[in-house]
C-alpha positions as MATLAB code, in Angstrom:
seq = 'MQVDCVHIVNDRSLNGQVVHARCSNKRKTHRIHNLCTSGWGRGHKKHANGNMFTYGQDAFSIAEDAITVADGHGVDGDQVAMFACEAAMNLPKPLPIDIMCQPRLVERDLRDSVEHIVRAASQKRGGATLVHMMFVKEGQRRWVITVNVGDSEALLLYRNRVHVCSVAHSWDNLEVYRRYEHICPEPRDVCYNRWNAGKHKLKDSSGEYKPIHLYARSKNGISTLNQTNAMFMKHLHERKRRPDLRYGTQSKRIPSSIHENWGSSVLVHGRARGQVMASVGDHAERALTGVPYDLIHVYIHEVPPDERVVAVVQTDGIVHERTLRECGSIGWSCGNAKRYLEDIRHPRDDMAAAMAIWEPNPRKTTPCQVPINT';
ca = [
     129.112  105.938  109.823;
     127.383  109.161  110.404;
     125.940  110.377  107.150;
     125.488  114.424  106.233;
     125.658  116.370  103.090;
     126.547  119.604  101.482;
     124.287  122.528  102.722;
     122.483  124.438  100.343;
     120.274  127.879  101.088;
     117.997  128.273   99.116;
     117.767  132.005   97.379;
     115.484  131.347   94.602;
     118.686  130.664   92.152;
     118.756  127.560   90.398;
     121.706  126.463   92.071;
     121.189  128.382   95.286;
     123.974  129.325   98.106;
     126.304  126.489   98.605;
     127.824  126.659  102.211;
     130.968  125.687  101.720;
     133.186  124.054  104.462;
     136.337  125.661  106.081;
     138.105  124.391  108.754;
     139.497  126.575  111.966;
     142.362  123.591  112.715;
     145.369  125.541  111.898;
     149.202  123.996  113.306;
     152.536  125.711  113.272;
     154.258  122.801  111.713;
     152.534  119.901  109.239;
     152.791  116.620  107.929;
     154.141  115.840  104.640;
     151.031  114.584  102.590;
     150.725  111.584  100.368;
     147.829  111.355   97.843;
     147.198  108.390   95.738;
     144.390  107.511   92.998;
     142.939  104.939   91.486;
     140.214  103.696   89.141;
     137.937  101.050   87.938;
     134.887   99.645   86.185;
     133.032   96.881   85.102;
     130.457   96.919   81.876;
     127.237   95.236   82.323;
     126.497   93.132   79.006;
     123.625   94.619   78.211;
     125.704   97.910   77.144;
     128.439   95.849   75.431;
     130.400   97.872   72.806;
     133.454   98.199   70.921;
     134.934  100.871   72.793;
     138.041   99.806   74.989;
     138.128  103.308   77.162;
     134.847  102.745   78.664;
     132.745  100.371   80.762;
     129.666   99.578   78.887;
     128.432  103.205   78.919;
     130.475  104.452   82.300;
     133.959  105.976   82.194;
     136.600  107.453   84.863;
     139.783  108.938   84.525;
     142.563  109.945   87.112;
     145.471  112.181   87.446;
     148.083  113.076   90.356;
     145.404  115.272   91.797;
     142.175  114.710   90.881;
     139.543  111.940   89.732;
     136.472  111.827   87.868;
     133.796  109.788   86.572;
     130.939  110.031   83.928;
     127.556  107.387   83.356;
     126.699  107.785   79.779;
     123.257  107.263   78.323;
     120.925  107.275   75.230;
     122.593  107.258   71.575;
     126.117  107.058   72.185;
     126.228  107.184   75.837;
     129.862  105.889   75.996;
     131.295  108.652   73.620;
     129.787  111.314   75.880;
     131.086  109.988   79.216;
     134.497  109.548   77.423;
     134.472  112.932   76.397;
     132.957  114.200   79.727;
     136.243  112.418   81.695;
     138.602  113.909   79.216;
     137.424  117.482   79.634;
     136.690  117.427   83.138;
     140.805  116.831   83.588;
     141.589  119.944   81.621;
     139.554  122.102   83.948;
     141.927  124.629   85.501;
     142.819  124.213   89.313;
     142.135  127.225   91.283;
     144.768  129.075   93.383;
     144.773  128.484   97.348;
     144.342  132.151   97.508;
     141.380  132.610   95.881;
     139.838  129.319   97.515;
     140.888  130.931  100.846;
     140.091  134.711   99.932;
     137.714  134.224   97.074;
     135.661  131.308   96.949;
     132.414  132.679   95.369;
     134.708  133.764   92.301;
     136.416  130.414   92.287;
     132.633  128.573   92.001;
     131.942  131.063   89.484;
     134.430  130.544   87.265;
     134.707  126.734   87.779;
     130.778  126.583   87.097;
     131.765  128.833   83.563;
     134.380  126.347   82.407;
     132.104  123.148   83.325;
     129.426  124.698   80.986;
     131.418  125.180   78.539;
     131.911  121.082   78.829;
     128.030  120.462   78.779;
     127.704  122.605   75.732;
     130.203  121.301   73.504;
     129.094  117.702   73.817;
     127.978  116.942   69.981;
     125.174  114.336   70.738;
     121.743  115.632   70.917;
     120.415  112.595   71.886;
     122.698  111.228   74.106;
     124.274  112.377   77.324;
     126.489  111.302   80.445;
     126.674  112.714   83.929;
     129.904  114.052   85.503;
     131.080  114.128   88.867;
     134.953  115.543   89.262;
     137.046  116.025   92.618;
     140.423  117.955   92.426;
     142.626  118.281   95.323;
     144.566  121.549   96.452;
     147.047  121.868   99.243;
     148.873  125.343  100.173;
     150.980  124.464  103.394;
     149.087  122.658  106.264;
     145.994  123.612  104.357;
     143.857  120.913  102.068;
     140.875  121.283   99.973;
     138.603  119.002   98.116;
     136.550  120.786   95.074;
     133.814  118.635   93.938;
     131.716  119.899   90.553;
     129.095  117.724   89.359;
     126.239  117.488   86.638;
     123.635  114.890   86.983;
     123.233  112.250   89.687;
     126.821  110.572   89.814;
     127.838  110.676   93.550;
     131.007  111.962   95.261;
     131.738  110.954   98.890;
     134.337  112.477  101.123;
     135.127  109.849  104.165;
     137.083  110.995  107.576;
     136.168  111.167  110.836;
     133.907  108.296  110.994;
     131.545  110.110  108.679;
     130.108  109.978  105.245;
     129.965  113.581  103.583;
     128.181  113.753  100.434;
     129.598  116.378   98.142;
     127.474  115.973   95.105;
     124.070  117.363   94.364;
     121.789  114.604   92.718;
     120.169  116.608   89.506;
     117.602  113.506   89.474;
     113.847  114.643   88.994;
     112.670  113.435   92.114;
     115.020  115.456   93.978;
     112.102  118.152   95.277;
     114.336  121.057   96.238;
     116.485  120.846   92.871;
     113.079  120.464   91.016;
     111.672  123.720   92.908;
     114.627  126.159   91.968;
     114.030  124.609   88.417;
     110.796  125.080   88.558;
     111.199  128.746   89.840;
     113.318  129.472   86.981;
     112.082  127.666   84.086;
     108.574  129.258   82.555;
     107.217  126.097   81.711;
     108.237  123.429   84.090;
     107.541  120.160   83.153;
     105.860  117.414   84.966;
     107.596  114.086   86.381;
     106.271  110.705   87.087;
     107.044  107.629   89.071;
     109.136  105.420   86.897;
     107.853  105.276   83.286;
     104.552  103.619   84.174;
     101.877  104.531   81.763;
     104.046  107.128   79.880;
     106.009  104.292   78.417;
     106.438  100.621   77.467;
     105.539   99.119   81.242;
     102.048   99.592   82.648;
     100.555  100.211   86.003;
      96.918  101.146   87.625;
      97.078  104.214   89.034;
      95.010  104.941   92.374;
      92.043  105.581   90.459;
      92.735  102.118   88.678;
      93.110  103.983   84.865;
      96.378  103.666   83.266;
      97.503  107.167   83.557;
     100.957  108.578   84.471;
     101.398  108.779   88.330;
     102.933  112.625   89.037;
     104.875  112.830   91.703;
     104.427  116.841   92.202;
     101.125  118.642   92.615;
     101.576  122.503   91.954;
      99.929  124.672   94.534;
      98.630  127.859   93.885;
     101.544  130.152   94.929;
     103.483  128.238   91.892;
     105.517  126.095   94.292;
     105.206  122.222   93.986;
     104.355  119.904   96.791;
     104.661  115.846   96.932;
     101.759  114.729   95.704;
     100.491  113.116   98.957;
      97.943  110.544   96.986;
     100.125  109.270   94.844;
     102.877  108.954   97.308;
     100.858  106.760   99.848;
      99.820  104.777   96.722;
     103.190  104.278   95.939;
     104.259  103.666   99.469;
     101.811  100.504   99.724;
     102.684   99.222   96.401;
     104.796   96.533   97.692;
     101.899   95.415   99.838;
      98.810   95.381   96.870;
     101.542   93.522   94.465;
     103.244   91.087   97.276;
     106.186   92.207   96.381;
     108.515   92.945   99.413;
     111.592   93.800   97.018;
     109.550   97.174   96.201;
     108.878   98.284   99.714;
     111.768  101.152   99.125;
     111.071  101.322   95.390;
     112.544  100.067   92.206;
     115.814  101.524   91.456;
     118.273  100.637   94.547;
     119.130   99.351   97.738;
     119.066  102.423   99.902;
     116.455  103.610  101.684;
     115.228  106.766  100.452;
     114.525  109.789  102.991;
     111.386  110.405  101.502;
     109.009  107.930  100.153;
     108.908  109.433   96.370;
     112.253  108.994   96.025;
     114.131  105.705   94.597;
     111.416  104.841   91.634;
     113.457  105.891   88.673;
     111.435  109.033   88.157;
     111.161  110.686   84.561;
     110.398  114.180   83.147;
     106.948  113.890   81.085;
     106.897  115.848   77.747;
     103.911  115.771   75.837;
     102.830  112.719   77.882;
     105.792  110.537   77.191;
     108.533  109.485   79.906;
     112.049  110.977   78.910;
     115.305  111.001   81.275;
     116.033  110.576   84.799;
     118.497  113.280   85.227;
     117.834  116.853   84.767;
     121.271  117.780   84.213;
     123.730  116.180   81.940;
     126.774  116.728   79.605;
     124.986  116.495   75.962;
     121.344  115.898   75.592;
     120.601  118.879   74.051;
     117.200  117.616   72.406;
     116.091  116.986   75.869;
     117.244  120.120   77.012;
     115.191  122.015   74.649;
     112.127  120.310   75.490;
     112.336  120.544   79.369;
     113.809  124.109   79.521;
     116.747  123.092   82.073;
     119.390  125.549   81.865;
     122.682  125.074   81.101;
     124.132  126.122   84.164;
     122.716  123.644   86.270;
     126.013  123.056   87.878;
     126.620  122.416   91.338;
     130.597  123.584   92.878;
     131.582  122.841   96.485;
     134.573  123.445   98.232;
     135.432  121.255  101.485;
     138.177  122.136  103.280;
     139.535  118.942  105.284;
     141.632  118.947  108.814;
     145.684  118.745  108.171;
     146.183  115.710  109.987;
     143.105  113.620  109.250;
     143.125  110.814  106.808;
     140.731  111.551  103.718;
     139.466  108.952  101.353;
     137.213  110.401   98.521;
     135.061  108.194   96.091;
     133.284  109.143   92.860;
     130.767  106.505   91.587;
     127.912  106.205   88.927;
     124.719  104.716   89.662;
     125.404  101.153   88.926;
     127.136  101.286   92.712;
     124.594  103.424   94.327;
     121.872  100.955   93.625;
     124.001   97.973   95.104;
     125.119   99.843   98.413;
     123.852  101.952  101.154;
     125.805  104.817  101.654;
     127.449  103.412  105.063;
     128.431  100.645  103.102;
     129.976  102.882  100.612;
     131.758  104.742  103.510;
     132.808  101.426  105.569;
     134.394   99.554  102.196;
     136.044  102.727  101.025;
     137.492  103.851  104.138;
     139.150   99.914  104.655;
     139.232   98.618  100.941;
     142.820  100.700   99.595;
     141.800  101.013   96.094;
     139.164  101.394   93.493;
     139.525   98.028   92.587;
     139.010   96.440   95.633;
     136.181   98.787   96.162;
     134.522   97.180   93.298;
     135.169   93.608   94.017;
     132.374   92.539   96.274;
     129.385   93.690   93.985;
     128.771   89.898   92.661;
     126.245   90.668   90.130;
     125.788   94.481   89.181;
     122.549   95.589   87.290;
     124.153   98.174   85.291;
     127.645   99.472   84.520;
     130.002  100.757   87.515;
     132.718  103.076   87.084;
     134.187  104.453   90.482;
     137.610  106.707   90.867;
     139.263  107.119   94.595;
     141.790  109.095   96.160;
     143.060  108.279   99.390;
     144.781  111.376  101.263;
     146.887  110.799  104.221;
     149.652  112.589  106.385;
     152.889  110.834  106.593;
     153.562  110.237  110.236;
     157.393  110.207  109.750;
     157.695  113.546  107.633;
     157.114  116.924  108.376;
     157.862  120.270  107.139;
     158.885  123.513  108.321;
     156.590  126.329  109.666;
     155.141  128.546  106.782;
     153.973  132.040  107.309;
     149.896  131.720  106.787;
     148.048  133.725  104.262;
     145.619  136.052  105.998;
     142.076  135.263  104.805;
];
């Protein structure tokens, strides 16, 4: 399967200018579309708790026309995840006429609503990611709207491709970090994993036990990849004779850049903090890092009327176990969220996924409707 992602034009704003996807395939008659949602999760024993509504610290929620997951972390992370999922299901669904005529207004209104959720979580030292997909239809036209905070993932599968609809708010995402750096008066540094900034030790390229920085700030104030440290990490698996470290410590995915996939964290006063830049809750860390509360991405994707579409939202417990192409091929054929997770035998983390299958009914059509001018 081909892999692509949401395109963002950097305009020096925090979120950049998201390029929403439109479809020009219009027909005089159209099929009835069937939409089916499902969800499933599996908690890891390291996060065992008495919360019957979460899977370890992960949670999901489904409705007839929406799916969402949240990945909790820190103190009461399961409570934040549950809160985030419930709150996301109450997000106002945009009107089709607004999606067609005023997508920027839809984006702004949804971001404002999600920011309220982000601020409303009571936990100061615990948080959760949030990714939410809603499905809107008007006549023959269909839209999938994705909202995300943090690094949980939203995928849209059709026409033999995996389209990543979410934007990873992680500290090793250089483009997101640069936008944060431009907005924040005192941006924090980022280190590989938590070596020498937590309980684990690893000698750096100079043979010292100092945090290994991802980025180097140039004279014009724009961060670039620290090439010395990147090459040092690239060859770590050879020096340690650890083939499992060839592509990082965090997942089976081969990253597009050598500085990714190391579970990198933000540095605050020489100590490593969290791996995600934005989350629901985590107010104490926000105060230390200066990440604005409106680091929230909203993406509108119109899908062709005659295509079968599969949408998946998932936490990083699944991301660590599968490549994007594997997620695409399994998600396309499995039929529901439970079967989507079944072949992951020994997960290293909690997992939650929700899925929607939106397909035209080949036997049912509706009469022609007068199109709305856009």
